[in-house]
SERODREN-424772 format. One record per residue (C-alpha): z, x, y. Coordinates in nm, 2 decimals. Example, Ala and Ser with C-alpha at 12.3 -4.5 7.8 and 13.67 -1.06 7.14 Angstrom:
REM residues 2
c3 / c1 / c2
0.78 / 1.23 / -0.45
0.71 / 1.37 / -0.11
//
This chain:
REM residues 337
c3 / c1 / c2
-3.27 / -6.39 / 4.65
-3.09 / -6.06 / 4.70
-2.94 / -5.91 / 4.39
-2.56 / -5.82 / 4.38
-2.50 / -5.46 / 4.48
-2.34 / -5.24 / 4.22
-2.21 / -4.88 / 4.29
-2.20 / -4.65 / 3.98
-2.08 / -4.31 / 3.88
-2.13 / -4.39 / 3.51
-2.28 / -4.12 / 3.29
-2.61 / -4.29 / 3.19
-2.69 / -4.31 / 3.56
-2.56 / -3.99 / 3.72
-2.71 / -3.78 / 3.44
-3.05 / -3.93 / 3.48
-3.30 / -3.77 / 3.72
-3.34 / -3.95 / 4.05
-3.59 / -4.23 / 4.01
-3.55 / -4.23 / 3.63
-3.22 / -4.42 / 3.61
-3.18 / -4.69 / 3.35
-3.33 / -5.02 / 3.47
-3.08 / -5.30 / 3.53
-3.29 / -5.60 / 3.63
-3.01 / -5.82 / 3.75
-2.83 / -5.58 / 3.99
-2.92 / -5.37 / 4.29
-2.79 / -5.04 / 4.15
-2.67 / -4.76 / 4.38
-2.60 / -4.43 / 4.20
-2.34 / -4.20 / 4.35
-2.40 / -3.84 / 4.24
-2.20 / -3.53 / 4.30
-1.87 / -3.69 / 4.39
-1.55 / -3.52 / 4.28
-1.34 / -3.73 / 4.05
-1.08 / -3.83 / 4.32
-1.31 / -3.84 / 4.62
-1.35 / -4.16 / 4.83
-1.67 / -4.35 / 4.78
-1.91 / -4.40 / 5.08
-1.81 / -4.71 / 5.28
-2.14 / -4.76 / 5.48
-2.23 / -5.07 / 5.27
-1.88 / -5.15 / 5.14
-1.90 / -5.50 / 5.27
-2.19 / -5.59 / 5.04
-2.07 / -5.43 / 4.72
-1.98 / -5.69 / 4.45
-1.97 / -5.47 / 4.14
-1.88 / -5.12 / 4.02
-1.95 / -4.93 / 3.70
-1.74 / -4.62 / 3.65
-1.45 / -4.48 / 3.46
-1.20 / -4.47 / 3.75
-1.23 / -4.68 / 4.07
-1.23 / -4.48 / 4.40
-0.91 / -4.42 / 4.59
-1.05 / -4.62 / 4.88
-1.10 / -4.93 / 4.66
-0.94 / -5.15 / 4.92
-1.24 / -5.09 / 5.15
-1.46 / -5.29 / 4.92
-1.35 / -5.64 / 5.02
-1.62 / -5.83 / 4.83
-1.58 / -5.65 / 4.50
-1.56 / -5.91 / 4.22
-1.64 / -5.71 / 3.90
-1.54 / -5.37 / 3.77
-1.70 / -5.24 / 3.45
-1.54 / -4.93 / 3.30
-1.70 / -4.68 / 3.06
-1.40 / -4.66 / 2.83
-1.22 / -4.89 / 2.59
-0.87 / -4.77 / 2.71
-0.78 / -4.87 / 3.07
-0.44 / -4.71 / 3.15
-0.62 / -4.51 / 3.43
-0.65 / -4.85 / 3.62
-0.27 / -4.92 / 3.63
-0.21 / -4.76 / 3.98
-0.47 / -4.99 / 4.13
-0.29 / -5.31 / 4.02
-0.63 / -5.49 / 3.98
-0.47 / -5.78 / 3.81
-0.33 / -5.89 / 4.14
-0.66 / -5.85 / 4.33
-0.87 / -6.12 / 4.16
-1.12 / -5.86 / 4.04
-1.26 / -5.92 / 3.69
-1.23 / -5.60 / 3.49
-1.43 / -5.54 / 3.17
-1.42 / -5.25 / 2.94
-1.64 / -5.08 / 2.68
-1.46 / -5.26 / 2.39
-1.66 / -5.22 / 2.07
-1.83 / -4.90 / 2.17
-1.59 / -4.68 / 1.97
-1.51 / -4.92 / 1.68
-1.72 / -4.74 / 1.43
-1.64 / -4.37 / 1.50
-1.26 / -4.44 / 1.53
-1.26 / -4.66 / 1.22
-1.43 / -4.37 / 1.03
-1.17 / -4.13 / 1.17
-0.90 / -4.36 / 1.03
-1.05 / -4.36 / 0.68
-1.11 / -3.99 / 0.69
-0.75 / -3.92 / 0.80
-0.60 / -4.15 / 0.53
-0.80 / -3.96 / 0.26
-0.71 / -3.62 / 0.41
-0.34 / -3.71 / 0.42
-0.32 / -3.86 / 0.07
-0.50 / -3.57 / -0.08
-0.31 / -3.31 / 0.13
-0.63 / -3.15 / 0.24
-0.44 / -2.94 / 0.50
-0.27 / -2.75 / 0.22
-0.59 / -2.71 / 0.03
-0.75 / -2.55 / 0.34
-0.45 / -2.32 / 0.39
-0.48 / -2.23 / 0.02
-0.85 / -2.15 / 0.07
-0.78 / -1.94 / 0.37
-0.52 / -1.73 / 0.18
-0.72 / -1.72 / -0.14
-0.47 / -1.93 / -0.34
-0.59 / -2.12 / -0.65
-0.35 / -2.41 / -0.70
-0.44 / -2.72 / -0.91
-0.17 / -2.98 / -0.85
-0.12 / -3.36 / -0.86
-0.04 / -3.35 / -0.48
-0.42 / -3.30 / -0.42
-0.54 / -3.60 / -0.62
-0.41 / -3.90 / -0.44
-0.63 / -4.21 / -0.38
-0.63 / -4.47 / -0.11
-0.77 / -4.74 / -0.35
-0.49 / -4.99 / -0.42
-0.28 / -4.88 / -0.13
-0.17 / -5.10 / 0.16
-0.28 / -5.02 / 0.52
-0.11 / -5.20 / 0.81
-0.31 / -5.23 / 1.13
-0.10 / -5.30 / 1.44
-0.34 / -5.47 / 1.67
-0.66 / -5.64 / 1.56
-0.93 / -5.58 / 1.81
-1.26 / -5.41 / 1.73
-1.12 / -5.08 / 1.60
-0.87 / -5.26 / 1.38
-1.14 / -5.50 / 1.24
-1.39 / -5.22 / 1.16
-1.11 / -5.02 / 1.00
-1.02 / -5.33 / 0.79
-1.38 / -5.37 / 0.68
-1.41 / -5.01 / 0.56
-1.06 / -5.02 / 0.40
-1.14 / -5.33 / 0.21
-1.47 / -5.18 / 0.08
-1.26 / -4.89 / -0.05
-1.02 / -5.11 / -0.24
-0.73 / -5.12 / 0.00
-0.50 / -5.41 / 0.09
-0.51 / -5.49 / 0.46
-0.21 / -5.62 / 0.65
-0.23 / -5.70 / 1.02
0.04 / -5.74 / 1.29
-0.10 / -5.91 / 1.60
0.03 / -6.12 / 1.88
-0.26 / -6.36 / 1.86
-0.28 / -6.43 / 1.49
-0.61 / -6.49 / 1.32
-0.89 / -6.55 / 1.57
-1.26 / -6.50 / 1.64
-1.37 / -6.21 / 1.85
-1.68 / -6.37 / 1.99
-1.57 / -6.28 / 2.35
-1.61 / -5.91 / 2.28
-1.91 / -5.68 / 2.20
-1.96 / -5.57 / 1.84
-2.22 / -5.37 / 1.66
-2.42 / -5.60 / 1.43
-2.29 / -5.58 / 1.07
-1.96 / -5.42 / 1.15
-1.61 / -5.55 / 1.20
-1.45 / -5.88 / 1.11
-1.58 / -6.14 / 1.37
-1.39 / -6.43 / 1.22
-1.08 / -6.25 / 1.12
-1.11 / -6.33 / 0.75
-1.07 / -5.99 / 0.60
-0.69 / -5.92 / 0.61
-0.49 / -6.00 / 0.30
-0.21 / -6.11 / 0.53
-0.13 / -6.16 / 0.90
0.22 / -6.10 / 1.05
0.36 / -6.21 / 1.38
0.59 / -6.02 / 1.61
0.91 / -6.16 / 1.46
0.79 / -6.03 / 1.12
0.76 / -5.67 / 1.23
1.02 / -5.54 / 0.98
0.86 / -5.72 / 0.69
0.52 / -5.59 / 0.80
0.63 / -5.23 / 0.82
0.83 / -5.23 / 0.50
0.53 / -5.29 / 0.28
0.29 / -5.02 / 0.40
0.15 / -4.70 / 0.27
-0.03 / -4.63 / 0.60
0.04 / -4.76 / 0.95
-0.26 / -4.74 / 1.19
-0.20 / -4.82 / 1.56
-0.49 / -5.01 / 1.72
-0.35 / -5.16 / 2.03
-0.39 / -5.07 / 2.40
-0.13 / -4.89 / 2.61
0.02 / -5.14 / 2.86
0.36 / -5.18 / 3.03
0.46 / -5.40 / 2.73
0.34 / -5.16 / 2.46
0.46 / -4.82 / 2.60
0.73 / -4.69 / 2.37
0.69 / -4.99 / 2.15
0.76 / -4.80 / 1.84
1.09 / -4.61 / 1.81
1.29 / -4.46 / 1.53
1.42 / -4.80 / 1.42
1.06 / -4.92 / 1.36
0.95 / -4.59 / 1.19
1.24 / -4.60 / 0.95
1.13 / -4.95 / 0.85
0.83 / -4.79 / 0.68
0.89 / -4.68 / 0.32
0.98 / -4.32 / 0.27
0.67 / -4.12 / 0.24
0.44 / -4.35 / 0.44
0.19 / -4.21 / 0.68
0.13 / -4.29 / 1.05
-0.21 / -4.27 / 1.22
-0.24 / -4.30 / 1.60
-0.59 / -4.30 / 1.74
-0.48 / -4.54 / 2.01
-0.25 / -4.39 / 2.27
0.03 / -4.13 / 2.22
0.31 / -4.30 / 2.42
0.29 / -4.61 / 2.20
0.54 / -4.42 / 1.98
0.85 / -4.27 / 2.13
0.80 / -3.89 / 2.10
1.16 / -3.80 / 2.00
1.16 / -4.08 / 1.73
0.83 / -3.94 / 1.58
0.97 / -3.59 / 1.57
1.29 / -3.71 / 1.41
1.13 / -3.89 / 1.12
0.89 / -3.60 / 1.06
1.17 / -3.34 / 1.06
1.38 / -3.52 / 0.80
1.09 / -3.61 / 0.58
1.10 / -3.98 / 0.61
0.73 / -3.99 / 0.69
0.49 / -3.84 / 0.44
0.28 / -3.72 / 0.73
0.08 / -3.83 / 1.03
-0.26 / -3.80 / 1.19
-0.26 / -3.80 / 1.57
-0.57 / -3.81 / 1.79
-0.38 / -3.92 / 2.10
-0.09 / -3.72 / 2.25
0.20 / -3.70 / 2.49
0.05 / -3.42 / 2.70
-0.31 / -3.30 / 2.75
-0.38 / -3.05 / 2.63
-0.09 / -3.04 / 2.39
0.11 / -2.72 / 2.47
0.09 / -2.45 / 2.21
0.47 / -2.45 / 2.18
0.49 / -2.82 / 2.10
0.66 / -2.88 / 1.76
0.39 / -3.12 / 1.64
0.17 / -2.82 / 1.58
0.40 / -2.68 / 1.31
0.45 / -2.97 / 1.07
0.25 / -2.89 / 0.75
0.16 / -3.26 / 0.69
0.06 / -3.35 / 1.04
-0.31 / -3.35 / 1.14
-0.38 / -3.31 / 1.51
-0.72 / -3.38 / 1.66
-0.79 / -3.34 / 2.03
-0.87 / -3.70 / 2.12
-1.22 / -3.69 / 1.96
-1.20 / -3.99 / 1.73
-1.43 / -4.17 / 1.97
-1.57 / -4.00 / 2.29
-1.86 / -3.99 / 2.52
-1.99 / -3.71 / 2.30
-2.06 / -3.97 / 2.02
-2.43 / -3.99 / 1.94
-2.46 / -4.36 / 2.02
-2.23 / -4.37 / 2.32
-2.49 / -4.40 / 2.60
-2.71 / -4.65 / 2.43
-2.42 / -4.87 / 2.33
-2.26 / -4.85 / 2.68
-2.58 / -4.95 / 2.85
-2.62 / -5.25 / 2.61
-2.27 / -5.37 / 2.71
-2.34 / -5.32 / 3.08
-2.68 / -5.49 / 3.08
-2.54 / -5.80 / 2.90
-2.25 / -5.82 / 3.14
-2.48 / -5.76 / 3.44
-2.70 / -6.05 / 3.33
-2.40 / -6.28 / 3.29
-2.25 / -6.17 / 3.62
-2.57 / -6.24 / 3.82
-2.59 / -6.58 / 3.65
-2.23 / -6.67 / 3.71
-2.14 / -6.68 / 3.34
-1.83 / -6.56 / 3.16
-1.83 / -6.18 / 3.10
-1.77 / -6.00 / 2.77
-1.47 / -5.77 / 2.71
-1.26 / -5.91 / 3.00
-0.92 / -5.73 / 3.02
-0.64 / -5.99 / 3.07
-0.50 / -5.94 / 3.43
-0.15 / -5.92 / 3.29
-0.25 / -5.61 / 3.09
-0.36 / -5.43 / 3.40
-0.02 / -5.40 / 3.56
//
């Protein structure tokens, strides 16, 4: 029996020497090398292609009439919105789980950096200033972290935070639930959703925010979540609270974030995702003394385990696809609009 044909521009394949590509036993893999990012894909065998593995689908996606499955290399999927895949009956799966550990570690590192004001310590070092002050001795133990969204990144953050003595509150649209339909590195995360001290529903947003020392955003950017957090929500946080955004910049309204930083309502922020790429040198976020900016590196293809973990996800889904079984990491069609 013929194997399903899969076209790929994914890194583990295009970076391998010809003939030495990773073996995917359940699919007929066709590697497309040397294509510019926005170039159309070859259409010679378009009628037989059932699967694709890439970061962005090709601009001539409509030529692939039999496409049934698209696996992307990233956890985020906003790059898919223009294709309106939710309307086409194509099952889309992402690399959910692949960045859980590095981004959770970034979250812990940033909370410690913020509460100990490490930015000021480094500035003091650079200017040869010796200053011993209580502002550099804060601890995260005993504090409350609120995680907005409870997928893999939120769950691994919760596990690490609990191990460090923090209280964990979670705001999620789905409540407490298992994550057995997603990939997860063994020994990490919170598969059964039992770690949080308390769950909150959407109608309890004000109560959720009002009790936090740290707010961490861990939800995807969709039409429903863009600009979800405005000045009203940010001022529900206690004065002096910190905001961490390793998810997507536009989840927070830019003007609202600048307002609460300027008047000191927030104690600070750590931002790994931004409103423009690269962030312009004149952008006001660069100048706040208690804001940490990182260039979208909390979890990337540069991570040491990226390729191995990505291939594990793809191999398992390829096996399931060929067998006609349910895939892992399926993105709800409604989220793709």
